[in-house]
All heavy atoms as a GROMACS GRO file, in nm:
protein
  625
    1VAL      N    1   3.204  12.977   8.012
    1VAL     CA    2   3.125  13.093   8.050
    1VAL      C    3   2.983  13.032   8.071
    1VAL      O    4   2.931  12.973   7.990
    1VAL     CB    5   3.117  13.196   7.941
    1VAL    CG1    6   3.022  13.306   7.969
    1VAL    CG2    7   3.254  13.254   7.919
    2TYR      N    8   2.930  13.057   8.192
    2TYR     CA    9   2.791  13.023   8.228
    2TYR      C   10   2.698  13.131   8.199
    2TYR      O   11   2.719  13.243   8.237
    2TYR     CB   12   2.787  12.983   8.371
    2TYR     CG   13   2.654  12.947   8.425
    2TYR    CD1   14   2.591  12.831   8.388
    2TYR    CD2   15   2.581  13.040   8.507
    2TYR    CE1   16   2.460  12.800   8.432
    2TYR    CE2   17   2.453  13.008   8.555
    2TYR     CZ   18   2.397  12.885   8.510
    2TYR     OH   19   2.276  12.853   8.564
    3VAL      N   20   2.588  13.104   8.124
    3VAL     CA   21   2.490  13.195   8.090
    3VAL      C   22   2.363  13.148   8.154
    3VAL      O   23   2.320  13.039   8.134
    3VAL     CB   24   2.477  13.205   7.934
    3VAL    CG1   25   2.367  13.304   7.894
    3VAL    CG2   26   2.609  13.247   7.873
    4SER      N   27   2.297  13.234   8.225
    4SER     CA   28   2.180  13.208   8.298
    4SER      C   29   2.073  13.316   8.275
    4SER      O   30   2.112  13.422   8.222
    4SER     CB   31   2.201  13.190   8.450
    4SER     OG   32   2.240  13.310   8.498
    5PRO      N   33   1.952  13.292   8.305
    5PRO     CA   34   1.852  13.400   8.300
    5PRO      C   35   1.899  13.522   8.380
    5PRO      O   36   1.947  13.507   8.495
    5PRO     CB   37   1.728  13.340   8.355
    5PRO     CG   38   1.744  13.196   8.340
    5PRO     CD   39   1.891  13.168   8.352
    6GLY      N   40   1.889  13.639   8.326
    6GLY     CA   41   1.936  13.760   8.392
    6GLY      C   42   2.080  13.797   8.363
    6GLY      O   43   2.130  13.900   8.416
    7THR      N   44   2.151  13.716   8.287
    7THR     CA   45   2.289  13.751   8.252
    7THR      C   46   2.290  13.868   8.157
    7THR      O   47   2.212  13.873   8.058
    7THR     CB   48   2.359  13.633   8.182
    7THR    OG1   49   2.358  13.518   8.274
    7THR    CG2   50   2.504  13.663   8.153
    8ARG      N   51   2.369  13.966   8.184
    8ARG     CA   52   2.374  14.089   8.098
    8ARG      C   53   2.474  14.083   7.990
    8ARG      O   54   2.457  14.149   7.894
    8ARG     CB   55   2.402  14.215   8.188
    8ARG     CG   56   2.290  14.235   8.292
    8ARG     CD   57   2.315  14.355   8.378
    8ARG     NE   58   2.218  14.364   8.487
    8ARG     CZ   59   2.225  14.451   8.578
    8ARG    NH1   60   2.317  14.537   8.586
    8ARG    NH2   61   2.129  14.449   8.672
    9ASP      N   62   2.584  14.019   8.012
    9ASP     CA   63   2.692  14.014   7.913
    9ASP      C   64   2.770  13.879   7.933
    9ASP      O   65   2.738  13.799   8.011
    9ASP     CB   66   2.783  14.131   7.922
    9ASP     CG   67   2.838  14.149   8.067
    9ASP    OD1   68   2.855  14.044   8.132
    9ASP    OD2   69   2.866  14.259   8.104
   10TYR      N   70   2.873  13.874   7.854
   10TYR     CA   71   2.957  13.747   7.854
   10TYR      C   72   3.090  13.776   7.928
   10TYR      O   73   3.190  13.707   7.896
   10TYR     CB   74   2.985  13.699   7.712
   10TYR     CG   75   2.854  13.645   7.649
   10TYR    CD1   76   2.783  13.722   7.562
   10TYR    CD2   77   2.806  13.524   7.681
   10TYR    CE1   78   2.669  13.676   7.504
   10TYR    CE2   79   2.690  13.473   7.624
   10TYR     CZ   80   2.620  13.551   7.533
   10TYR     OH   81   2.508  13.501   7.478
   11GLN      N   82   3.094  13.869   8.017
   11GLN     CA   83   3.217  13.902   8.097
   11GLN      C   84   3.250  13.783   8.183
   11GLN      O   85   3.159  13.728   8.249
   11GLN     CB   86   3.205  14.028   8.177
   11GLN     CG   87   3.197  14.152   8.098
   11GLN     CD   88   3.333  14.187   8.046
   11GLN    OE1   89   3.431  14.141   8.084
   11GLN    NE2   90   3.334  14.277   7.943
   12SER      N   91   3.376  13.743   8.188
   12SER     CA   92   3.414  13.640   8.286
   12SER      C   93   3.431  13.699   8.424
   12SER      O   94   3.465  13.817   8.439
   12SER     CB   95   3.542  13.571   8.240
   12SER     OG   96   3.653  13.663   8.237
   13TRP      N   97   3.413  13.615   8.521
   13TRP     CA   98   3.429  13.657   8.663
   13TRP      C   99   3.474  13.543   8.740
   13TRP      O  100   3.456  13.427   8.707
   13TRP     CB  101   3.301  13.719   8.719
   13TRP     CG  102   3.173  13.633   8.693
   13TRP    CD1  103   3.099  13.632   8.584
   13TRP    CD2  104   3.119  13.542   8.788
   13TRP    NE1  105   2.996  13.550   8.598
   13TRP    CE2  106   3.002  13.491   8.724
   13TRP    CE3  107   3.142  13.503   8.914
   13TRP    CZ2  108   2.924  13.396   8.782
   13TRP    CZ3  109   3.062  13.406   8.978
   13TRP    CH2  110   2.956  13.357   8.911
   14ARG      N  111   3.548  13.571   8.850
   14ARG     CA  112   3.607  13.463   8.933
   14ARG      C  113   3.506  13.420   9.033
   14ARG      O  114   3.438  13.496   9.099
   14ARG     CB  115   3.722  13.525   9.002
   14ARG     CG  116   3.800  13.426   9.089
   14ARG     CD  117   3.916  13.489   9.160
   14ARG     NE  118   3.975  13.400   9.258
   14ARG     CZ  119   4.099  13.380   9.275
   14ARG    NH1  120   4.185  13.443   9.197
   14ARG    NH2  121   4.144  13.300   9.366
   15GLN      N  122   3.507  13.288   9.050
   15GLN     CA  123   3.419  13.226   9.148
   15GLN      C  124   3.505  13.122   9.224
   15GLN      O  125   3.541  13.016   9.166
   15GLN     CB  126   3.298  13.157   9.087
   15GLN     CG  127   3.205  13.100   9.187
   15GLN     CD  128   3.079  13.042   9.128
   15GLN    OE1  129   3.064  13.047   9.003
   15GLN    NE2  130   2.997  12.986   9.212
   16ASP      N  131   3.538  13.147   9.349
   16ASP     CA  132   3.615  13.051   9.430
   16ASP      C  133   3.528  12.943   9.486
   16ASP      O  134   3.411  12.965   9.523
   16ASP     CB  135   3.687  13.130   9.543
   16ASP     CG  136   3.788  13.224   9.494
   16ASP    OD1  137   3.851  13.204   9.392
   16ASP    OD2  138   3.808  13.327   9.555
   17SER      N  139   3.578  12.824   9.484
   17SER     CA  140   3.506  12.712   9.546
   17SER      C  141   3.607  12.618   9.607
   17SER      O  142   3.725  12.620   9.578
   17SER     CB  143   3.419  12.635   9.440
   17SER     OG  144   3.503  12.582   9.339
   18LEU      N  145   3.555  12.541   9.703
   18LEU     CA  146   3.645  12.443   9.778
   18LEU      C  147   3.582  12.306   9.762
   18LEU      O  148   3.460  12.287   9.796
   18LEU     CB  149   3.652  12.493   9.922
   18LEU     CG  150   3.731  12.402  10.020
   18LEU    CD1  151   3.880  12.409   9.979
   18LEU    CD2  152   3.710  12.450  10.163
   19TRP      N  153   3.656  12.209   9.718
   19TRP     CA  154   3.612  12.076   9.702
   19TRP      C  155   3.634  12.001   9.838
   19TRP      O  156   3.746  12.007   9.892
   19TRP     CB  157   3.688  12.005   9.592
   19TRP     CG  158   3.643  11.862   9.566
   19TRP    CD1  159   3.515  11.828   9.515
   19TRP    CD2  160   3.713  11.747   9.581
   19TRP    NE1  161   3.513  11.693   9.500
   19TRP    CE2  162   3.625  11.640   9.544
   19TRP    CE3  163   3.841  11.714   9.629
   19TRP    CZ2  164   3.670  11.505   9.546
   19TRP    CZ3  165   3.879  11.581   9.633
   19TRP    CH2  166   3.796  11.482   9.582
   20VAL      N  167   3.532  11.935   9.896
   20VAL     CA  168   3.537  11.881  10.028
   20VAL      C  169   3.500  11.734  10.026
   20VAL      O  170   3.422  11.690   9.942
   20VAL     CB  171   3.450  11.956  10.128
   20VAL    CG1  172   3.503  12.096  10.152
   20VAL    CG2  173   3.310  11.955  10.086
   21CYS      N  174   3.555  11.656  10.119
   21CYS     CA  175   3.513  11.522  10.143
   21CYS      C  176   3.457  11.525  10.292
   21CYS      O  177   3.529  11.567  10.380
   21CYS     CB  178   3.630  11.427  10.135
   21CYS     SG  179   3.584  11.257  10.171
   22TRP      N  180   3.332  11.488  10.306
   22TRP     CA  181   3.261  11.505  10.433
   22TRP      C  182   3.292  11.394  10.532
   22TRP      O  183   3.322  11.282  10.490
   22TRP     CB  184   3.108  11.518  10.411
   22TRP     CG  185   3.073  11.637  10.332
   22TRP    CD1  186   3.029  11.631  10.201
   22TRP    CD2  187   3.069  11.768  10.370
   22TRP    NE1  188   3.002  11.760  10.162
   22TRP    CE2  189   3.030  11.849  10.261
   22TRP    CE3  190   3.106  11.842  10.489
   22TRP    CZ2  191   3.017  11.987  10.268
   22TRP    CZ3  192   3.093  11.972  10.489
   22TRP    CH2  193   3.048  12.045  10.384
   23PHE      N  194   3.288  11.430  10.661
   23PHE     CA  195   3.293  11.333  10.766
   23PHE      C  196   3.157  11.306  10.821
   23PHE      O  197   3.060  11.384  10.799
   23PHE     CB  198   3.373  11.394  10.886
   23PHE     CG  199   3.518  11.403  10.863
   23PHE    CD1  200   3.575  11.519  10.820
   23PHE    CD2  201   3.602  11.294  10.889
   23PHE    CE1  202   3.714  11.536  10.804
   23PHE    CE2  203   3.737  11.300  10.867
   23PHE     CZ  204   3.797  11.420  10.828
   24GLU      N  205   3.146  11.188  10.886
   24GLU     CA  206   3.018  11.158  10.963
   24GLU      C  207   3.056  11.113  11.099
   24GLU      O  208   3.163  11.058  11.121
   24GLU     CB  209   2.938  11.053  10.889
   24GLU     CG  210   3.004  10.917  10.886
   24GLU     CD  211   2.914  10.806  10.824
   24GLU    OE1  212   2.792  10.832  10.812
   24GLU    OE2  213   2.970  10.702  10.798
   25LEU      N  214   2.979  11.144  11.199
   25LEU     CA  215   2.996  11.097  11.336
   25LEU      C  216   2.960  10.945  11.334
   25LEU      O  217   2.864  10.910  11.277
   25LEU     CB  218   2.914  11.182  11.437
   25LEU     CG  219   2.953  11.325  11.456
   25LEU    CD1  220   2.855  11.392  11.546
   25LEU    CD2  221   3.093  11.328  11.501
   26LEU      N  222   3.040  10.873  11.414
   26LEU     CA  223   3.007  10.731  11.426
   26LEU      C  224   2.886  10.716  11.517
   26LEU      O  225   2.881  10.774  11.619
   26LEU     CB  226   3.125  10.656  11.487
   26LEU     CG  227   3.250  10.651  11.407
   26LEU    CD1  228   3.362  10.574  11.477
   26LEU    CD2  229   3.221  10.574  11.278
   27PRO      N  230   2.792  10.634  11.472
   27PRO     CA  231   2.671  10.613  11.553
   27PRO      C  232   2.702  10.524  11.675
   27PRO      O  233   2.794  10.454  11.680
   27PRO     CB  234   2.576  10.539  11.447
   27PRO     CG  235   2.666  10.469  11.356
   27PRO     CD  236   2.789  10.556  11.344
   28ASP      N  237   2.611  10.535  11.773
   28ASP     CA  238   2.616  10.451  11.891
   28ASP      C  239   2.742  10.461  11.969
   28ASP      O  240   2.800  10.366  12.023
   28ASP     CB  241   2.590  10.304  11.858
   28ASP     CG  242   2.462  10.288  11.784
   28ASP    OD1  243   2.363  10.357  11.818
   28ASP    OD2  244   2.453  10.194  11.696
   29GLN      N  245   2.799  10.586  11.976
   29GLN     CA  246   2.922  10.611  12.048
   29GLN      C  247   2.886  10.689  12.177
   29GLN      O  248   2.806  10.784  12.172
   29GLN     CB  249   3.017  10.691  11.968
   29GLN     CG  250   3.077  10.620  11.853
   29GLN     CD  251   3.159  10.499  11.885
   29GLN    OE1  252   3.243  10.507  11.975
   29GLN    NE2  253   3.139  10.391  11.818
   30CYS      N  254   2.939  10.644  12.290
   30CYS     CA  255   2.919  10.714  12.411
   30CYS      C  256   3.029  10.821  12.423
   30CYS      O  257   3.141  10.786  12.445
   30CYS     CB  258   2.928  10.621  12.531
   30CYS     SG  259   2.802  10.491  12.537
   31SER      N  260   2.986  10.945  12.392
   31SER     CA  261   3.087  11.051  12.392
   31SER      C  262   3.027  11.176  12.459
   31SER      O  263   2.902  11.182  12.480
   31SER     CB  264   3.133  11.085  12.252
   31SER     OG  265   3.022  11.123  12.175
   32GLY      N  266   3.112  11.268  12.493
   32GLY     CA  267   3.065  11.392  12.552
   32GLY      C  268   3.120  11.407  12.692
   32GLY      O  269   3.194  11.324  12.741
   33TRP      N  270   3.080  11.520  12.755
   33TRP     CA  271   3.139  11.549  12.883
   33TRP      C  272   3.099  11.445  12.992
   33TRP      O  273   3.175  11.412  13.077
   33TRP     CB  274   3.095  11.687  12.936
   33TRP     CG  275   3.156  11.797  12.860
   33TRP    CD1  276   3.090  11.878  12.763
   33TRP    CD2  277   3.291  11.839  12.858
   33TRP    NE1  278   3.187  11.966  12.714
   33TRP    CE2  279   3.310  11.941  12.764
   33TRP    CE3  280   3.403  11.798  12.935
   33TRP    CZ2  281   3.432  12.010  12.749
   33TRP    CZ3  282   3.526  11.857  12.913
   33TRP    CH2  283   3.536  11.963  12.824
   34GLN      N  284   2.974  11.394  12.985
   34GLN     CA  285   2.934  11.298  13.084
   34GLN      C  286   3.008  11.163  13.074
   34GLN      O  287   3.024  11.092  13.170
   34GLN     CB  288   2.778  11.272  13.075
   34GLN     CG  289   2.730  11.206  12.954
   34GLN     CD  290   2.698  11.302  12.839
   34GLN    OE1  291   2.748  11.411  12.832
   34GLN    NE2  292   2.617  11.254  12.753
   35TYR      N  293   3.059  11.134  12.959
   35TYR     CA  294   3.138  11.005  12.940
   35TYR      C  295   3.291  11.034  12.938
   35TYR      O  296   3.369  10.936  12.927
   35TYR     CB  297   3.101  10.940  12.810
   35TYR     CG  298   2.955  10.894  12.805
   35TYR    CD1  299   2.862  10.965  12.732
   35TYR    CD2  300   2.913  10.782  12.881
   35TYR    CE1  301   2.731  10.929  12.726
   35TYR    CE2  302   2.781  10.742  12.875
   35TYR     CZ  303   2.691  10.813  12.802
   35TYR     OH  304   2.560  10.776  12.797
   36THR      N  305   3.332  11.158  12.944
   36THR     CA  306   3.468  11.204  12.933
   36THR      C  307   3.536  11.130  12.808
   36THR      O  308   3.641  11.081  12.824
   36THR     CB  309   3.553  11.173  13.059
   36THR    OG1  310   3.552  11.034  13.084
   36THR    CG2  311   3.494  11.250  13.184
   37ALA      N  312   3.468  11.138  12.696
   37ALA     CA  313   3.521  11.078  12.578
   37ALA      C  314   3.494  11.172  12.460
   37ALA      O  315   3.388  11.243  12.457
   37ALA     CB  316   3.457  10.943  12.553
   38LEU      N  317   3.580  11.173  12.362
   38LEU     CA  318   3.563  11.253  12.244
   38LEU      C  319   3.476  11.191  12.145
   38LEU      O  320   3.461  11.069  12.142
   38LEU     CB  321   3.701  11.285  12.179
   38LEU     CG  322   3.810  11.357  12.262
   38LEU    CD1  323   3.939  11.358  12.186
   38LEU    CD2  324   3.754  11.499  12.288
   39ASP      N  325   3.401  11.274  12.056
   39ASP     CA  326   3.330  11.217  11.950
   39ASP      C  327   3.423  11.147  11.857
   39ASP      O  328   3.542  11.187  11.836
   39ASP     CB  329   3.256  11.333  11.873
   39ASP     CG  330   3.151  11.399  11.959
   39ASP    OD1  331   3.086  11.325  12.037
   39ASP    OD2  332   3.122  11.517  11.944
   40GLN      N  333   3.371  11.044  11.783
   40GLN     CA  334   3.446  10.979  11.682
   40GLN      C  335   3.382  11.003  11.548
   40GLN      O  336   3.261  10.998  11.535
   40GLN     CB  337   3.454  10.826  11.710
   40GLN     CG  338   3.539  10.797  11.835
   40GLN     CD  339   3.545  10.647  11.864
   40GLN    OE1  340   3.474  10.568  11.804
   40GLN    NE2  341   3.635  10.611  11.942
   41ALA      N  342   3.470  11.029  11.452
   41ALA     CA  343   3.419  11.056  11.313
   41ALA      C  344   3.499  10.975  11.209
   41ALA      O  345   3.610  10.933  11.243
   41ALA     CB  346   3.434  11.209  11.278
   42ARG      N  347   3.444  10.961  11.097
   42ARG     CA  348   3.513  10.896  10.990
   42ARG      C  349   3.468  10.959  10.856
   42ARG      O  350   3.367  11.032  10.846
   42ARG     CB  351   3.484  10.748  10.981
   42ARG     CG  352   3.336  10.720  10.953
   42ARG     CD  353   3.304  10.571  10.941
   42ARG     NE  354   3.163  10.549  10.928
   42ARG     CZ  355   3.105  10.431  10.952
   42ARG    NH1  356   3.172  10.331  10.997
   42ARG    NH2  357   2.972  10.423  10.930
   43PHE      N  358   3.548  10.941  10.744
   43PHE     CA  359   3.502  10.978  10.618
   43PHE      C  360   3.377  10.907  10.579
   43PHE      O  361   3.361  10.787  10.613
   43PHE     CB  362   3.612  10.958  10.509
   43PHE     CG  363   3.727  11.048  10.515
   43PHE    CD1  364   3.853  10.999  10.544
   43PHE    CD2  365   3.706  11.183  10.492
   43PHE    CE1  366   3.963  11.083  10.542
   43PHE    CE2  367   3.818  11.271  10.499
   43PHE     CZ  368   3.946  11.223  10.520
   44MET      N  369   3.286  10.972  10.510
   44MET     CA  370   3.168  10.904  10.458
   44MET      C  371   3.211  10.802  10.355
   44MET      O  372   3.317  10.821  10.287
   44MET     CB  373   3.066  11.008  10.405
   44MET     CG  374   3.010  11.100  10.510
   44MET     SD  375   2.906  11.232  10.442
   44MET     CE  376   2.777  11.144  10.372
   45LEU      N  377   3.126  10.704  10.328
   45LEU     CA  378   3.156  10.608  10.225
   45LEU      C  379   3.160  10.671  10.084
   45LEU      O  380   3.085  10.759  10.057
   45LEU     CB  381   3.054  10.495  10.231
   45LEU     CG  382   3.048  10.412  10.359
   45LEU    CD1  383   2.940  10.308  10.350
   45LEU    CD2  384   3.183  10.347  10.382
   46MET      N  385   3.256  10.631  10.006
   46MET     CA  386   3.277  10.698   9.878
   46MET      C  387   3.167  10.677   9.779
   46MET      O  388   3.149  10.755   9.685
   46MET     CB  389   3.409  10.654   9.816
   46MET     CG  390   3.527  10.694   9.897
   46MET     SD  391   3.686  10.642   9.829
   46MET     CE  392   3.688  10.729   9.675
   47ASP      N  393   3.080  10.578   9.797
   47ASP     CA  394   2.970  10.552   9.701
   47ASP      C  395   2.845  10.624   9.739
   47ASP      O  396   2.748  10.609   9.665
   47ASP     CB  397   2.946  10.400   9.678
   47ASP     CG  398   2.912  10.334   9.807
   47ASP    OD1  399   2.924  10.391   9.914
   47ASP    OD2  400   2.870  10.216   9.801
   48TRP      N  401   2.845  10.698   9.842
   48TRP     CA  402   2.726  10.781   9.879
   48TRP      C  403   2.724  10.902   9.792
   48TRP      O  404   2.829  10.962   9.760
   48TRP     CB  405   2.724  10.812  10.020
   48TRP     CG  406   2.706  10.704  10.116
   48TRP    CD1  407   2.683  10.568  10.083
   48TRP    CD2  408   2.702  10.707  10.260
   48TRP    NE1  409   2.672  10.495  10.195
   48TRP    CE2  410   2.685  10.572  10.306
   48TRP    CE3  411   2.723  10.805  10.350
   48TRP    CZ2  412   2.678  10.544  10.436
   48TRP    CZ3  413   2.717  10.775  10.484
   48TRP    CH2  414   2.695  10.646  10.529
   49ALA      N  415   2.602  10.951   9.757
   49ALA     CA  416   2.592  11.068   9.666
   49ALA      C  417   2.647  11.199   9.731
   49ALA      O  418   2.700  11.281   9.658
   49ALA     CB  419   2.448  11.087   9.628
   50ASP      N  420   2.634  11.215   9.855
   50ASP     CA  421   2.680  11.337   9.920
   50ASP      C  422   2.818  11.336   9.986
   50ASP      O  423   2.850  11.417  10.071
   50ASP     CB  424   2.578  11.379  10.023
   50ASP     CG  425   2.436  11.409   9.961
   50ASP    OD1  426   2.434  11.450   9.852
   50ASP    OD2  427   2.336  11.390  10.033
   51THR      N  428   2.901  11.231   9.952
   51THR     CA  429   3.032  11.229  10.011
   51THR      C  430   3.122  11.344   9.978
   51THR      O  431   3.192  11.393  10.061
   51THR     CB  432   3.100  11.092   9.971
   51THR    OG1  433   3.016  10.988  10.014
   51THR    CG2  434   3.232  11.083  10.031
   52PHE      N  435   3.124  11.386   9.853
   52PHE     CA  436   3.199  11.495   9.806
   52PHE      C  437   3.115  11.612   9.764
   52PHE      O  438   2.997  11.595   9.729
   52PHE     CB  439   3.287  11.454   9.688
   52PHE     CG  440   3.375  11.337   9.719
   52PHE    CD1  441   3.342  11.202   9.677
   52PHE    CD2  442   3.494  11.354   9.782
   52PHE    CE1  443   3.420  11.100   9.704
   52PHE    CE2  444   3.576  11.246   9.815
   52PHE     CZ  445   3.542  11.117   9.776
   53GLY      N  446   3.170  11.727   9.770
   53GLY     CA  447   3.083  11.845   9.733
   53GLY      C  448   3.172  11.970   9.716
   53GLY      O  449   3.291  11.970   9.749
   54PHE      N  450   3.114  12.074   9.664
   54PHE     CA  451   3.174  12.210   9.654
   54PHE      C  452   3.109  12.303   9.748
   54PHE      O  453   2.984  12.303   9.750
   54PHE     CB  454   3.170  12.254   9.505
   54PHE     CG  455   3.251  12.174   9.413
   54PHE    CD1  456   3.197  12.075   9.339
   54PHE    CD2  457   3.387  12.210   9.393
   54PHE    CE1  458   3.280  11.999   9.251
   54PHE    CE2  459   3.464  12.136   9.305
   54PHE     CZ  460   3.410  12.032   9.237
   55ILE      N  461   3.184  12.382   9.814
   55ILE     CA  462   3.132  12.484   9.902
   55ILE      C  463   3.204  12.619   9.876
   55ILE      O  464   3.312  12.618   9.820
   55ILE     CB  465   3.138  12.448  10.053
   55ILE    CG1  466   3.285  12.432  10.094
   55ILE    CG2  467   3.059  12.317  10.080
   55ILE    CD1  468   3.296  12.417  10.245
   56ASP      N  469   3.147  12.723   9.929
   56ASP     CA  470   3.206  12.858   9.933
   56ASP      C  471   3.317  12.852  10.035
   56ASP      O  472   3.299  12.812  10.150
   56ASP     CB  473   3.106  12.962   9.966
   56ASP     CG  474   3.160  13.099   9.960
   56ASP    OD1  475   3.280  13.124   9.962
   56ASP    OD2  476   3.080  13.194   9.960
   57PRO      N  477   3.444  12.892   9.995
   57PRO     CA  478   3.553  12.886  10.097
   57PRO      C  479   3.528  12.962  10.224
   57PRO      O  480   3.581  12.933  10.330
   57PRO     CB  481   3.674  12.938  10.016
   57PRO     CG  482   3.639  12.915   9.878
   57PRO     CD  483   3.488  12.931   9.862
   58MET      N  484   3.443  13.067  10.214
   58MET     CA  485   3.414  13.146  10.340
   58MET      C  486   3.331  13.070  10.432
   58MET      O  487   3.316  13.109  10.547
   58MET     CB  488   3.338  13.276  10.292
   58MET     CG  489   3.420  13.362  10.212
   58MET     SD  490   3.573  13.417  10.279
   58MET     CE  491   3.513  13.518  10.413
   59ASP      N  492   3.267  12.954  10.389
   59ASP     CA  493   3.185  12.876  10.479
   59ASP      C  494   3.265  12.759  10.543
   59ASP      O  495   3.210  12.685  10.619
   59ASP     CB  496   3.066  12.811  10.400
   59ASP     CG  497   2.966  12.919  10.349
   59ASP    OD1  498   2.963  13.028  10.415
   59ASP    OD2  499   2.897  12.893  10.252
   60ALA      N  500   3.394  12.750  10.511
   60ALA     CA  501   3.471  12.641  10.561
   60ALA      C  502   3.536  12.670  10.698
   60ALA      O  503   3.567  12.782  10.727
   60ALA     CB  504   3.588  12.611  10.461
   61LEU      N  505   3.548  12.572  10.775
   61LEU     CA  506   3.614  12.578  10.911
   61LEU      C  507   3.766  12.596  10.876
   61LEU      O  508   3.826  12.524  10.800
   61LEU     CB  509   3.593  12.449  10.986
   61LEU     CG  510   3.655  12.441  11.124
   61LEU    CD1  511   3.587  12.544  11.218
   61LEU    CD2  512   3.629  12.301  11.184
   62GLN      N  513   3.827  12.697  10.933
   62GLN     CA  514   3.960  12.730  10.898
   62GLN      C  515   4.065  12.639  10.965
   62GLN      O  516   4.172  12.623  10.920
   62GLN     CB  517   3.996  12.878  10.935
   62GLN     CG  518   3.900  12.975  10.856
   62GLN     CD  519   3.933  12.973  10.712
   62GLN    OE1  520   4.043  12.967  10.671
   62GLN    NE2  521   3.828  12.981  10.633
   63CYS      N  522   4.027  12.576  11.079
   63CYS     CA  523   4.126  12.502  11.147
   63CYS      C  524   4.057  12.384  11.229
   63CYS      O  525   3.945  12.410  11.280
   63CYS     CB  526   4.205  12.589  11.242
   63CYS     SG  527   4.332  12.499  11.326
   64CYS      N  528   4.114  12.270  11.231
   64CYS     CA  529   4.056  12.163  11.309
   64CYS      C  530   4.167  12.072  11.345
   64CYS      O  531   4.260  12.043  11.275
   64CYS     CB  532   3.949  12.092  11.220
   64CYS     SG  533   3.873  11.956  11.301
   65HIS      N  534   4.155  12.014  11.463
   65HIS     CA  535   4.255  11.910  11.512
   65HIS      C  536   4.191  11.782  11.526
   65HIS      O  537   4.096  11.761  11.603
   65HIS     CB  538   4.312  11.957  11.647
   65HIS     CG  539   4.415  11.863  11.704
   65HIS    ND1  540   4.542  11.860  11.654
   65HIS    CD2  541   4.405  11.772  11.803
   65HIS    CE1  542   4.611  11.767  11.722
   65HIS    NE2  543   4.528  11.712  11.807
   66LEU      N  544   4.225  11.681  11.444
   66LEU     CA  545   4.174  11.548  11.450
   66LEU      C  546   4.278  11.457  11.505
   66LEU      O  547   4.398  11.465  11.469
   66LEU     CB  548   4.133  11.500  11.305
   66LEU     CG  549   4.022  11.588  11.239
   66LEU    CD1  550   4.002  11.540  11.099
   66LEU    CD2  551   3.895  11.584  11.317
   67ILE      N  552   4.241  11.364  11.588
   67ILE     CA  553   4.331  11.265  11.646
   67ILE      C  554   4.302  11.129  11.585
   67ILE      O  555   4.195  11.074  11.614
   67ILE     CB  556   4.317  11.266  11.802
   67ILE    CG1  557   4.341  11.399  11.862
   67ILE    CG2  558   4.411  11.161  11.863
   67ILE    CD1  559   4.305  11.412  12.006
   68PRO      N  560   4.391  11.071  11.505
   68PRO     CA  561   4.371  10.943  11.450
   68PRO      C  562   4.363  10.832  11.558
   68PRO      O  563   4.434  10.839  11.659
   68PRO     CB  564   4.488  10.917  11.362
   68PRO     CG  565   4.560  11.047  11.348
   68PRO     CD  566   4.518  11.132  11.467
   69SER      N  567   4.277  10.733  11.538
   69SER     CA  568   4.262  10.627  11.635
   69SER      C  569   4.312  10.500  11.565
   69SER      O  570   4.232  10.412  11.522
   69SER     CB  571   4.122  10.616  11.677
   69SER     OG  572   4.106  10.503  11.772
   70PHE      N  573   4.441  10.480  11.552
   70PHE     CA  574   4.497  10.365  11.477
   70PHE      C  575   4.465  10.238  11.549
   70PHE      O  576   4.460  10.132  11.487
   70PHE     CB  577   4.647  10.382  11.458
   70PHE     CG  578   4.684  10.499  11.375
   70PHE    CD1  579   4.749  10.607  11.429
   70PHE    CD2  580   4.649  10.502  11.242
   70PHE    CE1  581   4.790  10.715  11.352
   70PHE    CE2  582   4.685  10.611  11.160
   70PHE     CZ  583   4.751  10.717  11.217
   71ALA      N  584   4.444  10.241  11.677
   71ALA     CA  585   4.420  10.119  11.759
   71ALA      C  586   4.284  10.061  11.722
   71ALA      O  587   4.259   9.941  11.745
   71ALA     CB  588   4.417  10.150  11.906
   72ASP      N  589   4.196  10.139  11.654
   72ASP     CA  590   4.059  10.087  11.620
   72ASP      C  591   4.068  10.003  11.490
   72ASP      O  592   3.963   9.950  11.449
   72ASP     CB  593   3.959  10.200  11.612
   72ASP     CG  594   3.922  10.259  11.742
   72ASP    OD1  595   3.942  10.187  11.846
   72ASP    OD2  596   3.872  10.367  11.745
   73GLY      N  597   4.179  10.004  11.424
   73GLY     CA  598   4.195   9.930  11.296
   73GLY      C  599   4.149  10.011  11.176
   73GLY      O  600   4.111  10.125  11.182
   74VAL      N  601   4.150   9.944  11.063
   74VAL     CA  602   4.124  10.004  10.932
   74VAL      C  603   3.970   9.996  10.914
   74VAL      O  604   3.908   9.892  10.933
   74VAL     CB  605   4.194   9.926  10.822
   74VAL    CG1  606   4.156   9.987  10.684
   74VAL    CG2  607   4.343   9.933  10.838
   75LEU      N  608   3.907  10.105  10.866
   75LEU     CA  609   3.766  10.111  10.842
   75LEU      C  610   3.736  10.089  10.696
   75LEU      O  611   3.629  10.041  10.666
   75LEU     CB  612   3.710  10.245  10.889
   75LEU     CG  613   3.708  10.268  11.044
   75LEU    CD1  614   3.660  10.405  11.075
   75LEU    CD2  615   3.628  10.162  11.111
   76HIS      N  616   3.822  10.133  10.608
   76HIS     CA  617   3.798  10.118  10.462
   76HIS      C  618   3.900  10.023  10.398
   76HIS      O  619   4.016  10.033  10.423
   76HIS     CB  620   3.797  10.256  10.394
   76HIS     CG  621   3.697  10.350  10.447
   76HIS    ND1  622   3.560  10.332  10.420
   76HIS    CD2  623   3.708  10.454  10.526
   76HIS    CE1  624   3.493  10.426  10.484
   76HIS    NE2  625   3.578  10.507  10.547
   0.00000   0.00000   0.00000
């Protein structure tokens, strides 16, 4: 039970959250309509402070299609 300033009682309440691992766009990539190439992304490094986080599920993108690029080799 979390008690903060302004709390009126000790009633429990549900709070949904979503644990996420963030992506970052690869720097120095020629992408976009003018290059006819898709953006490239990767997971952020695990030792960075903002790699993982909690968000409100209502703020999450509901669907996404990612295309793996196995030909580029292993990044981690």
